[in-house]
NUKEGU-599384 format. One line per 5 residues: number of its first residue (from 0); their letters; for each residue x, y, z of N, C-alpha, C. Coordinates in steps of 0.001 Angstrom, whole numbers. Example, Ala and Ser with C-alpha at 12.3 -4.5 7.8 and 13.67 -1.06 7.14 Angstrom:
0	AS	13190/-5690/7800/12300/-4500/7800/13200/-3300/7800 | 12850/-2250/7080/13670/-1060/7140/12900/30/7870
END
This chain:
0	MGRVS	100370/78633/116980/99842/77295/116965/99490/76881/115558 | 99638/75614/115288/99240/75099/114000/100218/75406/112878 | 101409/75913/113215/102388/76213/112175/103308/75037/111958 | 103707/74875/110727/104715/73870/110412/106056/74478/110771 | 106944/73680/111384/108249/74180/111780/108978/74800/110594
5	GEGER	109517/75997/110815/110269/76678/109769/109414/77519/108843 | 108126/77555/109097/107245/78285/108208/106775/79559/108905 | 107265/80706/108473/106861/81985/109052/105550/82444/108440 | 104801/83202/109199/103537/83731/108694/103712/85208/108404 | 103875/85559/107139/104029/86952/106750/102943/87274/105752
10	GATGV	101807/87632/106239/100693/87937/105356/100230/89360/105552 | 98969/89591/105251/98403/90932/105315/98375/91479/106734 | 98412/90600/107727/98398/91087/109100/99791/91182/109681 | 100826/90986/108900/102188/91192/109377/102815/89927/109907 | 103886/90122/110631/104676/89035/111151/103893/88314/112234
15	DGRPW	103739/87009/112073/103007/86172/113032/101602/86694/113301 | 100988/87327/112314/99626/87798/112462/99477/89022/113343 | 100581/89736/113610/100513/90904/114483/100176/92144/113657 | 98965/92656/113787/98581/93830/112996/99391/95069/113364 | 99956/95130/114559/100749/96293/114947/101983/96415/114061
20	YVANE	102512/95302/113573/103682/95340/112695/103335/96059/111385 | 102191/95715/110822/101735/96361/109593/101460/97842/109868 | 100859/98135/111016/100579/99527/111372/101878/100322/111485 | 102909/99724/112072/104190/100419/112204/104845/100630/110840 | 104718/99658/109952/105265/99820/108603/104511/100898/107828
25	LLAFL	103202/100959/108006/102411/102021/107372/102809/103386/107931 | 102995/103456/109242/103445/104697/109861/104819/105098/109319 | 105708/104129/109123/107036/104418/108570/106913/105052/107187 | 106043/104506/106360/105841/105059/105021/105304/106491/105101 | 104341/106709/105985/103784/108053/106147/104837/109038/106646
30	IEIVA	105692/108600/107551/106767/109456/108057/107718/109833/106925 | 108024/108877/106053/108903/109154/104917/108294/110209/103996 | 107022/110062/103689/106341/111020/102817/106288/112401/103480 | 105961/112435/104767/105898/113701/105498/107276/114367/105523 | 108335/113586/105735/109690/114155/105754/110009/114826/104417
35	LGLLC	109659/114181/103315/109902/114788/102000/109093/116077/101840 | 107851/116054/102291/107015/117256/102225/107574/118387/103080 | 108070/118050/104261/108641/119073/105145/109918/119658/104550 | 110740/118815/103934/111950/119311/103271/111591/120248/102121 | 110546/119902/101404/110055/120746/100310/109574/122092/100854
40	WWGFT	108764/122060/101892/108233/123270/102516/109374/124172/102973 | 110358/123573/103678/111493/124348/104144/112241/124981/102966 | 112464/124214/101927/113204/124712/100780/112544/125914/100130 | 111245/125850/99976/110528/126960/99338/110487/128206/100216 | 110622/128032/101528/110551/129190/102430/111912/129616/102960
45	AGGGV	112990/128996/102499/114320/129262/103047/114843/130648/102691 | 114267/131290/101753/114698/132637/101391/115760/132618/100300 | 116247/133800/99958/117273/133883/98939/116723/134083/97542 | 115467/134433/97436/114878/134680/96130/114104/133488/95607 | 113370/133755/94540/112503/132730/93963/113310/131559/93408
50	GVGVL	114390/131863/92701/115206/130803/92096/115794/129861/93128 | 116340/130441/94195/116921/129620/95268/115825/128821/95963 | 114683/129448/96193/113558/128753/96831/113085/127559/96026 | 112986/127739/94715/112563/126634/93852/113630/125537/93844 | 114893/125946/93752/115978/124964/93748/115991/124153/95041
55	LGLGT	115899/124835/96185/115890/124129/97466/114591/123362/97678 | 113469/123961/97280/112171/123327/97477/112003/122038/96692 | 112614/121970/95537/112541/120746/94731/113787/119880/94887 | 114943/120529/95038/116200/119792/95103/116421/119043/96400 | 116087/119663/97522/116319/119013/98816/115536/117712/98949
60	PAVAA	114227/117702/98685/113524/116418/98777/113962/115426/97689 | 114387/115930/96529/114860/115017/95472/116139/114312/95903 | 117058/115050/96511/118297/114441/97011/117976/113453/98135 | 117067/113837/99032/116674/112954/100133/116048/111658/99601 | 115183/111786/98601/114539/110599/98019/115571/109718/97321
65	ALWGL	116538/110322/96659/117581/109544/95997/118425/108786/97018 | 118819/109459/98095/119575/108786/99158/118778/107621/99733 | 117501/107883/99987/116634/106848/100553/116552/105643/99616 | 116314/105908/98344/116186/104827/97373/117462/104036/97190 | 118586/104693/97311/119866/104006/97133/120287/103199/98353
70	FAAPR	119991/103704/99564/120568/103094/100756/119598/102649/101850 | 118380/103160/101904/117517/102872/103058/116197/102208/102707 | 115798/102230/101458/114515/101638/101062/114573/100117/101210 | 113416/99469/101388/113415/98001/101498/114093/97306/100309 | 113977/97875/99134/114645/97306/97955/115746/98237/97458
75	ARFRP	116545/98733/98390/117610/99688/98062/118620/99068/97114 | 119150/99902/96241/120162/99447/95280/121422/98979/95999 | 121829/99705/97021/122984/99341/97838/122485/99178/99262 | 122898/98142/99935/122436/97912/101310/123642/97914/102245 | 123970/99088/102798/125089/99147/103736/124722/98430/105039
80	PLPGV	125708/98197/105903/125392/97626/107222/124429/98541/107979 | 123809/98012/109008/122778/98724/109758/123174/100149/110151 | 124395/100401/110647/124732/101793/110983/124628/102737/109772 | 124974/102274/108593/124852/103102/107388/123410/103385/107036 | 122569/102367/107151/121144/102551/106877/120551/103538/107878
85	LLVKG	120916/103382/109142/120398/104293/110167/120906/105712/109963 | 122119/105857/109450/122641/107187/109145/121798/107862/108061 | 121489/107128/107011/120662/107693/105932/119262/108014/106459 | 118697/107105/107247/117376/107377/107829/117421/108612/108722 | 118489/108751/109489/118635/109923/110342/118732/111205/109538
90	LVLGG	119489/111166/108446/119622/112354/107592/118286/112753/106970 | 117587/111776/106408/116341/112088/105698/115206/112391/106675 | 114956/111479/107599/113833/111670/108513/114123/112751/109547 | 115350/112777/110053/115741/113843/110965/115758/115184/110259 | 116128/115160/108988/116091/116381/108192/114687/116931/108079
95	GALAL	113711/116045/108012/112315/116490/107983/111930/117205/109266 | 112347/116654/110403/112055/117304/111686/112773/118647/111782 | 114031/118681/111355/114774/119949/111366/114147/120974/110428 | 113630/120496/109303/112967/121398/108361/111732/122018/109006 | 110977/121224/109754/109796/121764/110428/110206/122799/111470
100	YGVGH	111285/122542/112165/111821/123525/113101/112226/124792/112345 | 112838/124610/111183/113308/125730/110381/112205/126628/109854 | 111011/126090/109701/109898/126924/109240/109106/127502/110411 | 109630/127321/111629/109029/127986/112783/108071/127172/113610 | 108189/125865/113593/107294/125013/114386/108107/124079/115278
105	PVGAV	108725/124609/116351/109596/123786/117194/108874/122649/117919 | 107659/122877/118380/106927/121815/119079/106585/120690/118104 | 106113/121049/116929/105832/120044/115905/107085/119272/115523 | 108211/119961/115471/109474/119301/115130/109842/118250/116170 | 109632/118573/117437/109925/117607/118500/108988/116407/118400
110	VVAVV	107718/116657/118138/106748/115565/117987/107146/114668/116815 | 107484/115260/115680/107901/114483/114505/109146/113676/114834 | 110114/114288/115516/111353/113596/115853/111103/112404/116782 | 110257/112587/117786/109983/111503/118739/109224/110362/118062 | 108198/110684/117295/107438/109644/116582/108357/108894/115625
115	TLVNV	109214/109614/114929/110149/108993/113989/111118/108073/114715 | 111675/108536/115816/112629/107728/116577/111988/106438/117085 | 110803/106533/117634/110106/105336/118127/109797/104390/116970 | 109313/104923/115865/108966/104099/114708/110186/103367/114148 | 111278/104077/113953/112487/103457/113398/113030/102412/114359
120	TVAEV	113009/102699/115650/113495/101739/116642/112678/100457/116607 | 111369/100583/116640/110505/99395/116599/110704/98629/115296 | 110762/99330/114181/110921/98676/112884/112235/97917/112808 | 113317/98516/113249/114625/97860/113143/114756/96689/114105 | 114181/96816/115300/114244/95704/116257/113536/94470/115685
125	FRRPA	112397/94664/115040/111639/93531/114537/112043/93100/113139 | 113021/93757/112539/113565/93304/111257/114847/92522/111439 | 115425/92572/112607/116700/91885/112846/116516/90380/112839 | 117562/89661/112373/117504/88197/112449/117505/87743/113902 | 116890/86621/114137/116902/86041/115471/118334/85647/115813
130	PGGAE	118738/85720/117091/120098/85340/117474/120397/83901/117069 | 121503/83715/116353/121931/82384/115946/121130/81791/114807 | 120294/82574/114158/119469/82027/113091/119395/82972/111918 | 118787/82486/110858/118678/83297/109652/117263/83832/109470 | 116447/83725/110503/115070/84186/110364/115009/85697/110461
135	PVPGT	114179/86344/109666/114170/87799/109595/113538/88509/110782 | 112703/87790/111556/111943/88484/112588/111823/87599/113806 | 112019/88163/115024/111807/87364/116218/110381/86859/116288 | 110220/85684/116821/108890/85129/116995/108457/84193/115890 | 109226/84099/114812/108863/83135/113778/109313/81758/114217
140	AAP	108764/80749/113603/109042/79376/113995/110499/79018/113758 | 111049/78209/114637/112431/77749/114486/112499/76658/113430 | 113650/76591/112694/113748/75545/111666/113817/74161/112248
END
């Protein structure tokens, strides 16, 4: 109510004042950080000696962060179509869940995977343009 036609409300409380949108975006950021940490943990414990552990412990999250920054970040250098973005998200975030499984925590890995899947699904659904329009999020005012 009280909106001028064509004027979306994207402020501190998120899309159309929905705080859950901001909460989901914050959760997405936390999941990304946790995935990098889990990849690091897995790398350092993967075995093969100290040199291999350091290489995997630092290299795996570095490669994941580079992929994310190039293809999946909000300001990614290259923006492939949605299936490409989801592939990169699956590799990085799913890799975090697999890393947790790899260090011996299968239940935690399932929890991380489910939370990640729900978060990515909600985020992508509410980032899509409205059908037949150029608006970034459903529920914004029509032009």
